[in-house]
N, C-alpha and C positions, 0 to 999 in steps of 0.2 A: 122083935122089931129093931131095926137099925135106922138111926136118923142120919141122913146125908144132905149136904148142901151141894147142889150141882148147878152150875151156871147161875148162881145167885138165888136159886129157889130151894126151899126146904122140901125134903121127901122123907117119908117113913116107908121102909121096905121090910116086908115080912119074908125073909129068906135066911138060910143058914149063914151064920156070921163068917164062915170060911169061904163063902161064895166069892169068886173073883169079881172085882169091880166091873170088868168088861161085860160079864153076863147080866149084871144088874142094869148097867147102862142100856144095853141092847134089849133085853127081855122084859125088864120091869118098867123102865123109864122111856122106852121106845126112842132112845137117842142112838141112831145107827151109824154115825160117822166113824167112830172107833171100830176097827176091823179085827176079826180073829185071823191071825196069820199063823204063827207057830205054836202058840199056847205055852211057850217056854220063856218068854221075855227076851227073845233073841233077834226079832226082826223089826220091831217098832211099829207095826201096823196099828197096834192098840194104844199108842202113846196118848196120854192125857196130861193135864197139869194138875198137880195137887200142891196147894199153897205155893204156887209159883215155880215148882220143880217138875221136870219131865219124868213121868212114871209109866212103866208098862202096866196097863190095867189088867192084862190077862193073868198076872201073877200076884196081884195086890188084893188081899182079902178085905171085904168091906168092914170087918170088925175094927180095923186100925184107922178107919176114916172118919169116925164120928168127930164133929167139931172142926173138921178141916174143909177147905174150899177146893172143890173139884171143878175144873173147867174142861169142856170138850170143844170141838170145832163149832158146834152149834152155839156155844157161848161167845164166839168171836164176832158174830154178825148174823145177818139174815140174807135170804135170797134177794130181797128188795134193797137191803142196805148192808152189803158185805163189809166186814172189817178190813183194815189195811192188809193183813196177811192174806185173807181170802181174795181181796181185789188184786193183789200182786200176783198170786198164783193164776188167777184168771187171765190177767193181762199178759203174763209171760207164757201162757199155755203150758204150764209146768206138768200137767198130768197127761200121761198116755193112757194107761189102763185106769189110773186113779186110785187103785187099792191102797197104796202106801201114803197117799197125799194127806189125809187127815192127821196121821201120826207125824208126818214130816212138818206139817203146819204147826202142830202143838209143840214139837221140840224146838222149832225155829222161833216160835212166840216167846218161849222161855229165854232164849239167847237175846232176842231183840228188846225184850223188856229191860234187860240188864245193860245192853249196849246196842242201840239201833244203828250204830256206825261200824259194826263188826266187819273185820276184813274177810276176804275170801278164805284165807287160811283158818281163821277163827271159826267161820261158818262150817267149813269142811270138817274140822276137828269136832265141833259140837254135834254135827249131824251124823257122825260115824256110826252110832248104834242103830240108826234107822236104815233099812235096806230098800232098794228099788230094783226090781227085776227087769223093768223095762229100759233102764239106762237113761232116764231123763235127768240125771244128776246136774248137768250144766244148766238146764232150764230151772231146776229147783234152786240152785245157788243164785241164779239171776232173779228169781222171784223173791228170795229172801232178801237180797240186796235192795230190790225195789220196795219191799215191805218196810225195810228199815228207813228208807227215804220218806215213804208215806207216813210212817210213825213220827219221824222228826218234824215233818211239815205239819202234821196234826197237832203236835205239842206246841209248836210255835204259834199256830193259829189260835189255840186255846189260851196261851199266855197273852196274846194280843187282846182277846175278848175280855179276859178277866183282869188284865193289868191296867 
């Protein structure tokens, strides 16, 4: 048994410790946003956050994840109440086929948590490991910029309520 914390919830999974996180997320926990792309950590479709860092879940064995915080797109918001990143991707219509989008959102979330005002150049450099075959890169960058603005607005609103 391996204990995992995914999207703030504790889980016990009974799988081989070398099982890639992607398979546990999809098959055991029924969290299907992260996608199987290449299986080699080269395309980014499976990207999730682990302790605030973007990680390819297809090549990360669960044995190294006990005690760490794993976040998937499902942890950013819900259909009824999308988080800023999800809302921005919707508003910018950043998905064409949508296959790469969960990984794109998770990699972008890491960047914007550090710097919600990241420049276009910083966004492009940070997003480079994630591939999009449809070519929606311009809309993806626009969505990330919008998400940063939404995050900044949300933190200002929170500060006003608590200050």
